[in-house]
Each structure stands twice: as structure tokens, then as C-alpha cells.
C-alpha positions as CSV (number, residue, x, y, z in Angstrom):
1,M,49.8,-44.2,77.4
2,R,50.3,-46.1,74.1
3,I,47.4,-48.2,72.6
4,P,48.4,-51.5,71.5
5,T,48.5,-51.9,67.8
6,L,46.0,-54.8,67.7
7,A,43.5,-52.7,69.7
8,L,43.9,-49.7,67.4
9,V,43.1,-51.9,64.3
10,A,40.1,-53.2,66.0
11,T,38.8,-49.8,66.7
12,L,39.3,-48.6,63.2
13,A,37.5,-51.6,61.7
14,S,34.6,-50.9,64.1
15,A,34.3,-47.3,63.0
16,A,34.4,-48.3,59.3
17,C,31.6,-50.8,59.7
18,G,29.5,-48.1,61.1
19,E,29.7,-45.6,57.9
20,K,26.5,-45.0,55.8
21,P,26.1,-46.4,52.3
22,A,26.4,-43.8,49.3
23,P,23.2,-42.3,48.0
24,P,21.6,-43.7,44.8
25,A,22.3,-41.8,41.5
26,A,19.8,-38.9,40.6
27,P,17.3,-39.8,37.8
28,P,17.6,-38.2,34.4
29,P,16.1,-34.8,34.0
30,E,12.6,-34.8,32.6
31,V,11.7,-32.8,29.4
32,L,8.6,-32.5,27.3
33,V,8.9,-33.4,23.7
34,A,6.7,-33.0,20.6
35,T,6.9,-34.9,17.3
36,V,7.3,-33.0,14.0
37,V,4.0,-32.3,12.3
38,Q,4.0,-32.8,8.5
39,R,1.4,-31.5,6.2
40,D,0.7,-29.1,3.3
41,V,1.1,-25.5,4.4
42,P,-0.4,-22.4,2.6
43,I,2.3,-19.6,2.3
44,T,0.7,-16.2,2.6
45,L,1.7,-12.7,1.9
46,E,0.6,-10.2,4.4
47,L,1.3,-6.3,4.2
48,V,0.4,-3.3,6.0
49,G,-0.7,-0.3,4.1
50,Q,-3.4,2.4,3.4
51,T,-6.3,2.8,1.1
52,R,-6.6,5.7,-1.5
53,G,-9.3,6.6,-4.0
54,S,-9.0,5.0,-7.4
55,E,-9.3,8.7,-8.5
56,D,-8.5,11.6,-6.3
57,V,-9.3,14.9,-8.0
58,E,-8.5,18.2,-6.4
59,I,-11.3,20.8,-7.0
60,R,-9.7,24.3,-7.7
61,A,-11.0,27.8,-8.5
62,R,-9.5,28.5,-11.9
63,V,-10.7,32.1,-12.0
64,E,-10.6,35.0,-9.6
65,G,-13.9,36.0,-7.9
66,F,-15.8,36.0,-4.7
67,L,-17.4,32.6,-3.9
68,E,-21.1,32.9,-4.1
69,E,-22.3,29.4,-3.3
70,V,-21.3,26.0,-1.9
71,A,-23.9,23.7,-3.4
72,F,-23.1,20.2,-1.9
73,A,-23.2,18.5,1.4
74,E,-19.7,17.8,2.8
75,G,-18.8,14.2,2.9
76,S,-21.6,13.0,0.7
77,L,-21.5,11.1,-2.6
78,V,-21.7,13.4,-5.8
79,R,-22.4,12.7,-9.3
80,K,-20.4,13.6,-12.4
81,G,-21.5,17.2,-13.6
82,Q,-23.2,17.9,-10.1
83,L,-22.8,21.6,-9.2
84,L,-20.3,22.1,-6.4
85,Y,-19.4,25.8,-6.3
86,R,-20.5,29.0,-8.0
87,I,-18.2,32.1,-8.2
88,D,-19.8,35.5,-8.7
89,P,-19.9,35.9,-12.6
90,R,-20.7,39.5,-12.9
91,Q,-17.1,40.7,-13.4
92,L,-16.5,37.9,-15.9
93,Q,-19.7,38.8,-17.7
94,A,-18.7,42.4,-18.0
95,T,-15.2,41.3,-19.4
96,L,-16.9,39.0,-22.0
97,A,-19.3,41.8,-23.0
98,T,-16.3,44.2,-23.6
99,A,-14.4,41.5,-25.6
100,E,-17.4,40.8,-27.8
101,A,-17.9,44.6,-28.5
102,D,-14.2,44.9,-29.4
103,L,-14.7,41.9,-31.7
104,E,-17.6,43.7,-33.5
105,T,-15.7,46.8,-33.8
106,W,-12.8,45.1,-35.5
107,K,-15.2,43.2,-37.8
108,S,-16.5,46.5,-39.0
109,R,-13.1,47.9,-39.6
110,L,-12.2,44.8,-41.4
111,V,-15.2,45.2,-43.8
112,K,-14.3,48.9,-44.4
113,T,-10.7,48.0,-45.2
114,E,-11.7,45.3,-47.5
115,N,-13.9,47.6,-49.4
116,D,-11.1,50.2,-49.6
117,T,-8.8,47.6,-51.1
118,K,-11.4,46.5,-53.7
119,R,-12.1,50.1,-54.7
120,L,-8.4,51.2,-54.9
121,T,-7.1,48.1,-56.7
122,P,-8.5,48.9,-60.2
123,L,-7.8,52.7,-59.7
124,A,-4.2,51.8,-59.0
125,K,-4.1,49.8,-62.3
126,Q,-5.2,52.9,-64.1
127,Q,-2.9,55.1,-62.2
128,A,-5.8,57.1,-60.9
129,V,-4.3,56.7,-57.4
130,S,-0.9,56.1,-56.3
131,Q,0.5,52.7,-55.4
132,Q,1.3,54.0,-52.0
133,E,-2.3,54.5,-51.3
134,L,-3.2,50.9,-52.4
135,D,-0.4,49.4,-50.3
136,N,-1.7,51.3,-47.3
137,A,-5.2,50.0,-47.8
138,V,-4.0,46.4,-48.1
139,A,-1.8,46.9,-44.9
140,A,-4.9,48.3,-43.0
141,E,-7.0,45.3,-44.3
142,N,-4.4,42.8,-42.9
143,A,-4.1,44.6,-39.6
144,A,-7.9,44.6,-39.3
145,R,-8.1,40.9,-40.0
146,A,-5.4,40.1,-37.4
147,Q,-7.3,42.3,-34.9
148,V,-10.4,40.3,-35.6
149,Q,-8.6,37.1,-34.9
150,A,-7.1,38.5,-31.7
151,S,-10.4,39.8,-30.5
152,K,-12.0,36.4,-31.2
153,S,-9.4,34.7,-29.0
154,V,-9.9,37.3,-26.2
155,A,-13.8,36.6,-26.3
156,E,-13.3,32.9,-26.4
157,R,-10.9,33.0,-23.5
158,T,-13.2,35.1,-21.5
159,R,-16.1,32.8,-22.4
160,I,-14.2,29.9,-21.0
161,D,-13.3,31.8,-17.8
162,L,-16.9,32.6,-17.4
163,G,-17.6,28.9,-17.6
164,Y,-15.2,28.3,-14.9
165,A,-17.3,30.5,-12.5
166,T,-19.5,27.3,-12.3
167,I,-17.6,24.4,-10.8
168,S,-19.0,20.9,-11.2
169,S,-17.8,17.5,-10.1
170,P,-15.6,15.8,-12.8
171,I,-16.4,12.3,-11.5
172,D,-18.8,10.2,-9.5
173,G,-17.2,10.0,-6.0
174,L,-17.0,10.9,-2.4
175,I,-16.4,14.6,-1.6
176,G,-14.5,16.0,1.4
177,T,-15.1,19.1,3.4
178,T,-15.0,22.5,1.7
179,L,-11.7,24.4,2.5
180,V,-13.3,27.8,1.5
181,K,-16.6,29.1,2.6
182,A,-19.1,31.4,0.6
183,G,-18.0,35.0,0.5
184,N,-14.3,34.3,0.4
185,L,-12.0,35.6,-2.6
186,V,-10.7,32.8,-4.6
187,G,-8.3,32.4,-7.4
188,R,-6.4,35.5,-6.9
189,G,-2.8,34.8,-8.3
190,E,-3.2,31.0,-7.9
191,S,-5.9,28.3,-8.4
192,T,-7.2,28.0,-5.0
193,L,-7.9,24.5,-3.7
194,L,-11.5,24.2,-2.7
195,T,-12.1,20.5,-1.8
196,T,-11.1,16.9,-3.1
197,V,-13.4,14.3,-4.7
198,S,-12.4,10.7,-4.6
199,R,-13.7,7.8,-6.6
200,V,-14.1,4.9,-3.8
201,D,-15.6,2.1,-5.9
202,P,-13.4,0.5,-6.6
203,I,-10.9,1.6,-3.9
204,L,-7.1,1.1,-4.0
205,F,-4.8,-0.2,-1.3
206,R,-1.1,0.6,-1.4
207,A,1.6,-1.0,0.7
208,G,5.4,-1.4,0.6
209,I,6.9,-4.8,-0.2
210,S,10.5,-6.0,0.4
211,E,12.6,-7.2,-2.5
212,T,12.5,-10.8,-1.2
213,E,8.8,-10.8,-1.0
214,Y,8.4,-9.0,-4.5
215,L,10.6,-11.9,-6.0
216,R,8.2,-14.5,-4.5
217,L,5.2,-12.5,-5.7
218,A,6.7,-12.1,-9.2
219,R,7.5,-15.8,-9.5
220,R,4.0,-16.8,-8.3
221,A,2.4,-14.5,-10.9
222,E,4.7,-15.9,-13.7
223,E,3.6,-19.4,-12.7
224,A,-0.1,-18.4,-12.6
225,K,0.2,-16.8,-16.1
226,K,1.8,-20.0,-17.5
227,S,-0.9,-22.2,-16.0
228,N,-3.6,-19.7,-16.8
229,D,-4.6,-19.7,-13.1
230,K,-7.0,-17.0,-12.0
231,K,-5.6,-14.0,-10.1
232,V,-5.0,-14.7,-6.4
233,P,-7.8,-13.4,-4.3
234,I,-6.7,-10.9,-1.6
235,E,-8.4,-10.2,1.7
236,L,-8.3,-6.8,3.5
237,V,-8.2,-6.9,7.2
238,L,-9.6,-3.6,8.7
239,A,-8.2,-1.6,11.8
240,D,-11.0,-3.3,13.9
241,G,-9.9,-6.8,12.9
242,S,-12.9,-7.4,10.6
243,T,-12.4,-8.5,7.1
244,H,-13.8,-6.4,4.1
245,P,-16.5,-8.6,2.5
246,Q,-15.1,-8.0,-1.0
247,R,-11.9,-9.7,-2.4
248,G,-9.4,-7.8,-4.2
249,T,-6.7,-8.5,-6.7
250,L,-3.2,-7.4,-7.4
251,D,-3.3,-4.3,-9.6
252,V,0.2,-2.6,-10.1
253,I,3.7,-3.0,-8.8
254,E,5.9,0.1,-8.8
255,R,8.5,0.5,-11.5
256,A,11.5,0.8,-9.3
257,V,12.7,0.1,-5.7
258,D,12.7,3.0,-3.4
259,A,16.5,3.7,-2.6
260,T,15.5,5.2,0.9
261,T,13.4,2.3,2.1
262,G,14.5,-0.7,-0.1
263,T,10.8,-1.4,-0.9
264,L,8.5,-1.3,-3.9
265,T,5.1,0.0,-3.7
266,I,2.4,-2.5,-4.6
267,Q,-1.1,-1.8,-5.3
268,F,-4.4,-3.8,-4.9
269,T,-7.7,-3.0,-6.1
270,F,-11.0,-3.8,-4.0
271,P,-14.6,-3.4,-4.9
272,N,-16.4,-1.0,-2.5
273,P,-20.1,-0.8,-3.6
274,D,-21.3,0.2,-0.1
275,G,-18.6,2.9,0.3
276,I,-17.5,1.5,3.7
277,L,-13.7,2.0,2.8
278,R,-12.5,5.6,2.6
279,P,-9.2,7.0,1.5
280,G,-6.6,7.1,4.1
281,Q,-7.7,4.1,6.1
282,Y,-5.0,1.6,7.4
283,G,-5.3,-2.1,7.1
284,R,-3.5,-5.4,6.2
285,V,-3.8,-7.3,3.0
286,R,-3.2,-11.0,2.8
287,G,-3.4,-13.8,0.3
288,V,-2.1,-17.3,-0.3
289,M,0.9,-17.1,-2.6
290,E,1.7,-20.8,-2.6
291,T,1.1,-24.2,-0.9
292,R,4.2,-25.9,0.4
293,P,3.6,-29.7,0.4
294,N,4.6,-32.0,3.3
295,A,6.0,-29.1,5.3
296,M,7.6,-29.8,8.8
297,L,6.2,-27.8,11.6
298,V,7.2,-27.6,15.2
299,P,5.9,-25.6,18.3
300,Q,7.4,-22.1,18.1
301,R,8.6,-22.4,21.7
302,A,10.9,-25.4,20.6
303,V,12.8,-22.9,18.5
304,Q,15.7,-20.8,20.0
305,E,17.2,-17.8,18.3
306,L,20.7,-16.6,18.9
307,Q,22.4,-14.1,16.6
308,N,20.1,-14.9,13.7
309,L,20.8,-18.6,14.0
310,Y,17.9,-20.8,14.9
311,N,18.5,-24.0,17.0
312,V,16.2,-26.9,18.1
313,A,16.9,-29.4,20.8
314,V,16.1,-33.1,19.8
315,V,16.0,-36.3,21.8
316,G,17.4,-39.2,20.0
317,S,16.4,-42.9,20.3
318,D,19.0,-43.4,23.1
319,N,17.3,-40.6,25.0
320,K,20.4,-38.3,24.7
321,L,19.9,-34.6,23.9
322,A,21.4,-32.9,20.8
323,M,21.2,-29.6,19.2
324,K,20.4,-29.0,15.6
325,T,20.6,-25.8,13.6
326,V,17.6,-25.2,11.5
327,T,16.3,-23.0,8.7
328,V,12.9,-21.6,9.6
329,G,10.1,-20.5,7.3
330,P,6.8,-18.6,8.1
331,R,5.0,-19.0,11.3
332,M,1.6,-20.6,11.2
333,G,-0.5,-20.1,14.3
334,S,1.5,-21.5,17.3
335,L,3.7,-23.6,14.9
336,W,6.8,-22.7,12.9
337,V,7.6,-24.1,9.5
338,I,11.0,-25.8,9.4
339,E,12.6,-25.7,5.9
340,S,15.7,-27.7,6.7
341,G,17.8,-29.2,9.6
342,L,15.2,-31.7,11.0
343,S,13.7,-35.0,9.9
344,P,10.2,-36.0,10.3
345,S,11.0,-38.6,12.8
346,D,12.7,-36.1,15.3
347,R,11.3,-35.5,18.7
348,V,11.8,-31.8,19.6
349,V,12.2,-30.4,23.2
350,V,9.4,-27.9,24.0
351,E,9.9,-27.6,27.9
352,G,12.7,-28.3,30.3
353,L,15.6,-27.2,28.3
354,Q,17.0,-24.9,30.8
355,R,17.8,-28.0,33.1
356,V,19.8,-29.9,30.5
357,R,22.7,-29.7,28.1
358,P,23.8,-31.4,24.9
359,G,24.9,-35.0,25.4
360,M,22.9,-35.6,28.6
361,T,20.5,-38.5,28.9
362,V,17.1,-37.2,29.5
363,S,13.5,-38.6,30.4
364,A,11.4,-37.6,27.6
365,K,7.6,-37.2,28.2
366,P,5.0,-36.2,25.5
367,A,4.0,-32.6,25.7
368,P,0.3,-31.8,25.8
369,P,-1.1,-30.8,22.4
370,V,-1.0,-27.1,21.6
371,S,-3.6,-25.1,19.7
372,E,-2.5,-23.9,16.2
373,G,-4.5,-20.8,16.6
374,S,-6.2,-19.5,13.5
375,G,-4.2,-21.7,11.2
376,T,-3.3,-18.6,9.1
377,P,0.3,-18.2,8.6
378,E,1.9,-15.0,9.8
379,P,3.5,-12.6,7.2
380,M,6.4,-14.0,5.3
381,A,8.5,-11.0,6.5
382,G,8.0,-12.2,10.0
383,G,9.9,-15.3,9.9
384,S,11.1,-16.2,6.3
385,K,14.6,-16.9,5.7
């Protein structure tokens, strides 16, 4: 049965009037933004390294013999000239006595040969004795004189060796444990290492520095020299996080770059009057190399890194999102120094970026303030570009 056309049109019109209205458009996504912070920022140098004595002297047995006495307390402070070891001297004393006896024998022979020469010289002129006899007497005198000199050298060397049987500390310092106990034979064929004494006041701190950091440091030192500034005070942070109470100074920079690591060794000197620091301790040194005026800082979580490129999302005055490529400097607490790519008036996105894309209109809300931590910049190597 066919429905009349007019009835079909009426039916369709009635159905159209019954459709629901389209839903309203979704609100723009919400993001949290922070303004760029601008202030003077101290730029620090921070390096990891190890302490060593300002003098590390190996104590060795220079003569052969049995160790008779260890005369110090291991791990204690010793004074220059303090007795450390004594080697049994009896064999050396006997050798010295023999050398001195030989010397006296040859001195007596020299006197005899000198007398023979004096007696034969006028007789030879009178031809009472042959020239050959005089020549033999002169030769014997010269030989005896040479033997006297040789015997003196032997006796002196033996006397020096006997002095080596008593081993004293060459410096004031901290002595280690003894590597050889009393009763052992030392010095046979080589100078046996007995222990090591280290001067620990002042104490040295050595660390590796990259070429980039070295150039910064060298330029800072040159500027300080021109302006007659004092040396930059350096802090030493120990393994437990505490700071050494005495401030140090830059001492020496190594002559050349190490080809295997691409770094230079740099050395600092720290007073250590209480002897708290000992050779071989690890720690970190840090010091302010320069102050960057009116530096721009943003929260670290606002910076995204991809393939060594750093990007920041900013919200413009029209509430549209845009991405900017920036050059970052050192980190400072929870903030990151931005060297270029931003303007002080920019608002950077710190939260909600995963829900938006460049060009979108967003609803920007101020992010809650973040703590800046200690306010001490992290090492320049950790974020400098």
C-alpha cells in the first residue's frame, strides 16, 4: 500500500523536529604556567676529586740488614728527625772498621814511599843509585797515595751506610702502617719500602677538569689578576655531605690535557690544622667563578630535552601555545638558567603539556610556587652549553 506524498512529508518533518541539539564545544585544556624569574645568579665550578698529602714521602731501607726496631705508632703524627726504624748495625760497623784499618795501612805505606822518594832523589842526582830505582819509588808513592784516596772513599761510603741503619722521618706528617715488621731482612737487592709519611697540613685536592671548564676558569683568573681581586675561596664538601671548615685556593693547573680523558688535572690547597683530612679521601670542591647579572630562570620541569635540543612551551597573550628552542645554562636548585631563546615576559608551561600541542588555545593557570632548593648552582658540567 503506498503512502500519500503529503503524509510522508509530514511524517519526516515530525521526525526532524524530534532530534536532540548538538553538544556544546569542549573548553580549552588547562595548563599551569610560571613566569620567567630574573635575577643575578652566581655561577659555580664544582668538581669531584681526591685528597693527597702536600708531601708524600716513601720511607725505604737503603742498606741490607735485619730490622731491629719499629719505633713509632702506626697512623700517628711524627716529627721531622723522629726515629722510625733501626736496622741491626753490627755488620755495617764491622765493615766500617775494616775500611778504616785499610785506610790506616795505606797511609803508613804512603809515608814510607814518600820517605823512599825523598831519600833516593839526591842519590840519583849523584848517580849513587840508578834512575830506575828512583822511578820505582815515585811510582810506589803515587800508587800508595791513590790507595789512600780509595780507602777514604770506601770508609766514607761505609760510614754513610751505617747512618742509613737508623731511619728517621724526613718531614712532619702523618705516618702510615709499617709494611715490614721487626726481625725481617730488608734492603737485599733493592730498597725495601717500609712505610709512607704524608704532610697533611696543608692538604691537596686534585680533580679532573674539562677543557670548557678550564677555559672559564682561566678567563676568570685572568680577570681577577687584572682587577687585583683576591683568589676565589673554594669549599670542600666531604663524603658525608659536611663542608670542610677551612676554605682553599686554586694551586696548580696541569701543563697539558690528558689525551685519554680529555681533561686537565687541577689542584687546590686546603689548610688542615686538625688533621681531619687524610690522603685518598673523595669529595667535591666548589667555588663561585662569576656572577651572571639579570639571568633568566625557569623551573626545570618546564624544559624538555630531545636529541641535545632544549625546548620550552610558552603561552602567548592570545592564550595560544607555542614551542621555543632555548639555550640552557647551569641548574640552580629547582630552576634552570636560560641563556637565550626566551624573553622576560614569557609564561612557560610547567604542567599539562602532554594534553596540548603547538597552536592550541589553552586556559593558563598560575602554577604554585616551587622551592629553589639550596640556591647553589649545580656543576657547570651538568647543564652548561
